[in-house]
C-alpha positions as CSV (number, residue, x, y, z in Angstrom):
1,M,31.8,-3.8,-11.6
2,S,28.8,-5.9,-10.6
3,V,25.7,-6.2,-12.6
4,M,22.2,-6.8,-11.3
5,T,20.8,-10.3,-11.9
6,T,17.4,-10.7,-13.5
7,E,15.9,-11.5,-10.1
8,Q,17.3,-8.4,-8.5
9,F,16.1,-6.3,-11.4
10,D,12.6,-7.7,-11.1
11,R,12.5,-7.1,-7.4
12,E,13.7,-3.5,-7.9
13,A,11.2,-2.9,-10.7
14,S,8.3,-4.3,-8.5
15,Y,9.3,-2.2,-5.6
16,R,9.5,1.0,-7.6
17,A,6.2,0.3,-9.3
18,A,4.5,-0.2,-5.9
19,L,6.2,2.8,-4.5
20,A,4.8,4.9,-7.4
21,I,1.3,3.9,-6.5
22,I,1.7,4.7,-2.8
23,K,3.2,8.1,-3.7
24,D,0.1,8.8,-5.8
25,W,-2.1,7.8,-2.9
26,L,-0.2,10.1,-0.6
27,R,-0.5,13.0,-3.1
28,K,-4.2,12.4,-3.3
29,G,-4.7,12.3,0.4
30,F,-5.7,8.6,0.5
31,I,-3.0,7.8,3.1
32,T,-1.2,9.8,5.7
33,D,2.6,10.5,6.0
34,N,2.9,7.9,8.7
35,E,1.1,5.3,6.6
36,Y,3.3,6.1,3.6
37,V,6.4,5.4,5.7
38,R,5.0,2.2,7.1
39,I,4.0,0.9,3.7
40,D,7.3,1.9,2.1
41,T,9.1,-0.1,4.9
42,M,6.8,-3.1,4.3
43,L,7.5,-3.0,0.5
44,A,11.2,-2.7,1.1
45,R,11.1,-5.8,3.2
46,K,8.9,-7.7,0.8
47,F,10.8,-7.0,-2.4
48,S,14.3,-6.6,-1.0
49,P,15.3,-4.2,-3.8
50,V,19.0,-3.6,-4.4
51,W,18.9,0.2,-4.5
52,G,15.3,1.4,-3.8
53,A,15.1,0.3,-0.2
54,I,18.1,2.1,1.1
55,P,16.2,5.2,2.2
56,A,13.3,3.2,3.6
57,L,15.6,1.0,5.7
58,R,17.4,4.0,7.1
59,G,14.1,5.3,8.4
60,A,13.7,8.0,5.8
61,K,10.7,10.3,5.9
62,R,8.2,10.6,3.2
63,P,9.2,12.2,-0.1
64,E,8.3,15.8,-0.9
65,I,5.3,15.6,-3.1
66,T,4.8,18.5,-5.5
């Protein structure tokens, strides 16, 4: 069983924190669905998270915001 390194954990945490902000922007109407997807992809490339980027790199659509 592999364990995340401190560097991997930091990248994952930074990605998820940034993603939480852009989800809030989307919910508030500050950005469009297309902008959300573009920003998510840029964040995934920047932070290279271990788990968080998997949907973004597959070309996932924006999350359902309730």
